[in-house]
PLY file of the C-alpha trace (Angstrom):
ply
format ascii 1.0
element vertex 115
property float x
property float y
property float z
element edge 114
property int vertex1
property int vertex2
end_header
11.60 2.58 -28.37
14.81 3.20 -30.35
14.51 6.92 -29.65
14.53 6.34 -25.90
17.50 3.98 -26.18
19.41 6.66 -28.09
18.39 9.68 -26.04
18.67 8.20 -22.54
22.46 7.58 -22.48
23.05 11.02 -23.96
20.77 12.69 -21.43
22.38 10.81 -18.54
25.84 11.77 -19.81
24.92 15.47 -19.93
23.29 15.19 -16.50
26.42 13.61 -15.05
28.59 16.33 -16.60
26.32 18.94 -15.01
26.47 17.24 -11.61
30.25 16.99 -11.85
30.57 20.67 -12.76
28.14 21.62 -10.00
30.21 19.70 -7.48
33.60 21.02 -8.57
32.71 24.68 -9.24
30.86 27.20 -7.11
27.21 27.83 -7.80
28.00 31.30 -9.16
30.58 30.07 -11.68
28.90 26.87 -12.83
26.58 28.63 -15.29
29.40 30.44 -17.02
31.99 27.71 -16.96
29.96 24.57 -17.39
26.91 25.95 -19.16
28.49 28.25 -21.69
31.59 26.20 -22.32
29.80 22.86 -22.55
27.11 24.25 -24.80
29.64 25.88 -27.13
31.91 22.84 -27.30
29.07 20.41 -27.91
27.46 22.79 -30.42
30.57 23.18 -32.54
32.27 19.80 -32.16
29.20 17.58 -32.52
29.39 17.82 -36.28
25.72 18.80 -36.62
26.01 22.55 -37.02
29.41 22.68 -38.69
30.41 19.64 -40.75
33.66 18.14 -39.56
34.90 18.02 -43.15
35.32 21.80 -43.18
37.37 21.74 -39.98
41.05 21.05 -39.87
42.41 17.59 -39.11
43.16 18.51 -35.49
39.58 19.63 -34.84
38.23 16.52 -36.56
40.35 14.32 -34.32
39.29 16.20 -31.18
35.63 16.12 -32.18
35.71 12.40 -32.87
37.23 11.64 -29.47
34.58 13.60 -27.56
31.18 12.11 -26.76
29.17 14.91 -28.38
30.04 13.77 -31.90
29.04 10.20 -31.13
25.77 11.26 -29.50
24.92 13.25 -32.62
25.85 10.35 -34.90
23.67 8.05 -32.81
20.71 10.38 -33.21
21.33 10.75 -36.96
21.44 6.98 -37.40
18.22 6.53 -35.41
16.41 9.19 -37.44
17.62 7.63 -40.70
16.50 4.19 -39.55
20.04 2.83 -39.90
19.99 1.00 -36.58
23.20 -0.90 -37.20
25.13 2.37 -37.20
23.88 3.26 -33.70
25.85 0.67 -31.71
29.46 1.74 -32.38
28.56 5.24 -31.22
26.37 3.97 -28.37
29.27 2.17 -26.72
31.41 5.29 -26.75
28.62 7.41 -25.24
27.98 4.73 -22.60
31.66 4.67 -21.62
31.77 8.48 -21.33
28.51 8.40 -19.37
29.92 5.85 -16.92
33.13 7.85 -16.49
31.24 11.10 -15.83
28.83 9.40 -13.41
31.72 7.82 -11.51
33.63 11.11 -11.45
30.55 13.00 -10.23
29.89 10.46 -7.47
33.55 10.48 -6.38
33.77 14.28 -6.41
30.51 14.62 -4.49
31.59 12.00 -1.93
34.95 13.71 -1.41
33.27 17.08 -1.04
30.81 15.78 1.56
33.58 14.05 3.53
35.69 17.22 3.59
32.95 19.21 5.28
0 1
1 2
2 3
3 4
4 5
5 6
6 7
7 8
8 9
9 10
10 11
11 12
12 13
13 14
14 15
15 16
16 17
17 18
18 19
19 20
20 21
21 22
22 23
23 24
24 25
25 26
26 27
27 28
28 29
29 30
30 31
31 32
32 33
33 34
34 35
35 36
36 37
37 38
38 39
39 40
40 41
41 42
42 43
43 44
44 45
45 46
46 47
47 48
48 49
49 50
50 51
51 52
52 53
53 54
54 55
55 56
56 57
57 58
58 59
59 60
60 61
61 62
62 63
63 64
64 65
65 66
66 67
67 68
68 69
69 70
70 71
71 72
72 73
73 74
74 75
75 76
76 77
77 78
78 79
79 80
80 81
81 82
82 83
83 84
84 85
85 86
86 87
87 88
88 89
89 90
90 91
91 92
92 93
93 94
94 95
95 96
96 97
97 98
98 99
99 100
100 101
101 102
102 103
103 104
104 105
105 106
106 107
107 108
108 109
109 110
110 111
111 112
112 113
113 114
């Protein structure tokens, strides 16, 4: 049950980012721009593949303000069974998820109305 509670907001956030990118960018460019860039940024700045301690202070600050770091920390806490450490990161992911969902809905609505 905890796994679903941790994975669902993260999955919905990534889905909303994909819908937003798909709405804003043409279908030919979305794979390169959204797919490659989002994958690379989340891969490097999540803190899972490259520890943030080896990055400079600027990269640490950027990584800790993005949702990818917090999603990774949520998953790490759930795997470790440290459920109290999930909630501070959960709220940040939920806020980012809500912002991306709202932005995707607004962008899609504006695009439909302009046609």
